C-alpha positions as CSV (number, residue, x, y, z in Angstrom):
1,M,-22.7,41.9,12.4
2,E,-21.3,44.8,14.8
3,E,-18.1,44.0,13.0
4,E,-19.9,44.1,9.5
5,N,-21.5,47.8,10.2
6,K,-17.9,49.2,11.5
7,N,-16.4,47.9,8.1
8,L,-19.1,49.4,6.2
9,V,-18.7,52.9,7.6
10,G,-15.0,52.6,7.2
11,F,-15.6,52.1,3.4
12,K,-18.3,54.9,3.3
13,I,-15.4,57.1,5.0
14,I,-13.0,56.1,2.2
15,G,-15.2,56.1,-0.5
16,L,-16.3,60.0,0.2
17,N,-13.0,61.1,0.3
18,L,-12.1,59.9,-2.9
19,L,-15.3,61.3,-4.0
20,I,-13.9,64.6,-2.6
21,F,-10.6,64.0,-4.4
22,V,-12.5,63.4,-8.1
23,V,-13.6,66.7,-7.5
24,Y,-9.7,68.1,-7.2
25,V,-8.9,66.7,-10.3
26,L,-12.1,68.1,-12.1
27,L,-10.3,71.5,-10.7
28,F,-7.0,70.5,-12.0
29,L,-8.5,69.6,-15.5
30,V,-10.2,72.9,-15.7
31,G,-6.7,74.3,-15.9
32,K,-7.6,77.7,-14.3
33,L,-7.6,76.5,-10.6
34,A,-4.4,74.0,-10.8
35,E,-2.7,75.7,-7.9
36,L,-5.8,75.4,-5.7
37,A,-6.3,71.8,-6.5
38,L,-2.8,71.0,-5.4
39,F,-3.1,73.0,-2.3
40,L,-6.9,71.2,-1.5
41,Y,-4.7,68.0,-1.6
42,F,-2.4,68.7,1.0
43,L,-5.0,70.1,2.9
44,H,-7.2,67.2,2.5
45,F,-4.4,64.5,3.5
46,F,-3.6,66.7,6.6
47,A,-7.4,67.0,7.5
48,C,-7.7,63.1,6.8
49,I,-4.8,62.4,8.8
50,I,-5.4,64.4,11.9
51,V,-9.0,63.0,11.9
52,G,-7.5,59.8,11.9
53,A,-5.3,60.7,15.1
54,V,-7.5,62.3,16.8
55,K,-10.7,59.7,16.5
56,K,-7.8,56.7,16.6
57,N,-9.6,55.2,13.4
58,L,-7.2,53.8,11.1
59,Y,-9.8,54.5,7.8
60,W,-9.0,58.1,7.8
61,I,-5.9,57.7,8.0
62,L,-5.9,55.3,5.1
63,S,-8.0,57.6,2.9
64,G,-5.4,60.1,3.4
65,V,-2.4,58.2,2.3
66,L,-4.7,57.1,-0.8
67,I,-5.5,60.8,-1.6
68,I,-1.9,61.9,-1.3
69,L,-0.5,58.7,-3.4
70,I,-3.2,58.9,-5.8
71,G,-3.0,62.5,-5.8
72,F,1.1,62.4,-6.4
73,S,0.5,60.4,-9.5
74,T,-2.5,61.9,-10.9
75,C,-1.1,65.7,-10.8
76,I,2.6,64.0,-12.4
77,F,0.0,62.6,-15.2
78,L,-1.9,65.8,-15.5
79,L,1.0,68.0,-15.6
80,N,2.7,65.8,-18.4
81,L,-0.4,65.7,-20.4
82,K,-0.7,69.5,-20.6
83,G,3.2,70.0,-21.1
84,I,4.3,71.8,-17.8
Protein backbone atom coordinates (compact mmCIF):
# COMPACT_ATOMS: atom_id res chain seq x y z
CA MET A 1 0.00 0.00 0.00
CA GLU A 2 2.78 2.43 0.88
CA GLU A 3 4.61 1.61 -2.36
CA GLU A 4 1.47 2.49 -4.37
CA ASN A 5 1.22 5.87 -2.63
CA LYS A 6 4.89 6.56 -3.33
CA ASN A 7 4.41 5.77 -7.02
CA LEU A 8 1.28 7.91 -7.13
CA VAL A 9 3.17 10.88 -5.69
CA GLY A 10 5.93 10.32 -8.25
CA PHE A 11 3.50 10.34 -11.13
CA LYS A 12 1.90 13.50 -9.76
CA ILE A 13 5.34 15.16 -9.83
CA ILE A 14 5.84 14.14 -13.45
CA GLY A 15 2.30 15.19 -14.42
CA LEU A 16 2.62 18.59 -12.79
CA ASN A 17 5.94 19.25 -14.51
CA LEU A 18 4.49 18.29 -17.88
CA LEU A 19 1.51 20.56 -17.25
CA ILE A 20 3.89 23.45 -16.59
CA PHE A 21 5.67 22.49 -19.81
CA VAL A 22 2.41 22.92 -21.74
CA VAL A 23 2.33 26.54 -20.53
CA TYR A 24 5.76 27.10 -22.09
CA VAL A 25 4.57 25.64 -25.38
CA LEU A 26 1.61 28.00 -25.35
CA LEU A 27 3.97 30.92 -24.68
CA PHE A 28 5.99 29.85 -27.68
CA LEU A 29 2.92 29.60 -29.88
CA VAL A 30 1.96 33.16 -29.03
CA GLY A 31 5.22 34.09 -30.75
CA LYS A 32 6.18 37.17 -28.82
CA LEU A 33 7.62 35.20 -25.93
CA ALA A 34 9.65 32.60 -27.81
CA GLU A 35 12.96 33.52 -26.16
CA LEU A 36 11.35 33.50 -22.73
CA ALA A 37 9.85 30.06 -23.37
CA LEU A 38 13.25 28.67 -24.38
CA PHE A 39 14.83 30.16 -21.25
CA LEU A 40 12.06 28.62 -19.13
CA TYR A 41 12.66 25.18 -20.71
CA PHE A 42 16.24 25.18 -19.51
CA LEU A 43 15.44 26.75 -16.15
CA HIS A 44 12.77 24.12 -15.53
CA PHE A 45 15.13 21.33 -16.61
CA PHE A 46 17.91 22.46 -14.28
CA ALA A 47 15.46 22.99 -11.40
CA CYS A 48 14.14 19.44 -11.78
CA ILE A 49 17.64 17.98 -11.89
CA ILE A 50 18.78 19.96 -8.84
CA VAL A 51 15.67 19.10 -6.81
CA GLY A 52 16.03 15.45 -7.82
CA ALA A 53 19.67 15.37 -6.74
CA VAL A 54 18.99 17.11 -3.42
CA LYS A 55 15.95 14.99 -2.56
CA LYS A 56 17.47 11.86 -4.13
CA ASN A 57 14.21 11.36 -5.99
CA LEU A 58 14.35 9.81 -9.45
CA TYR A 59 10.90 11.12 -10.38
CA TRP A 60 12.23 14.69 -10.37
CA ILE A 61 15.19 13.68 -12.52
CA LEU A 62 12.86 11.81 -14.89
CA SER A 63 10.70 14.94 -15.11
CA GLY A 64 13.74 17.00 -16.06
CA VAL A 65 14.80 14.54 -18.73
CA LEU A 66 11.27 14.42 -20.17
CA ILE A 67 11.08 18.22 -20.19
CA ILE A 68 14.33 18.61 -22.10
CA LEU A 69 13.57 15.81 -24.59
CA ILE A 70 10.00 16.84 -25.32
CA GLY A 71 10.95 20.53 -25.18
CA PHE A 72 13.74 20.18 -27.71
CA SER A 73 11.63 18.25 -30.20
CA THR A 74 8.68 20.63 -29.73
CA CYS A 75 10.94 23.63 -30.18
CA ILE A 76 12.37 22.26 -33.43
CA PHE A 77 8.87 21.45 -34.72
CA LEU A 78 7.49 24.90 -33.88
CA LEU A 79 10.49 26.64 -35.40
CA ASN A 80 9.92 24.71 -38.63
CA LEU A 81 6.22 25.51 -38.46
CA LYS A 82 6.92 29.24 -38.17
CA GLY A 83 9.53 29.05 -40.94
CA ILE A 84 12.46 30.22 -38.84
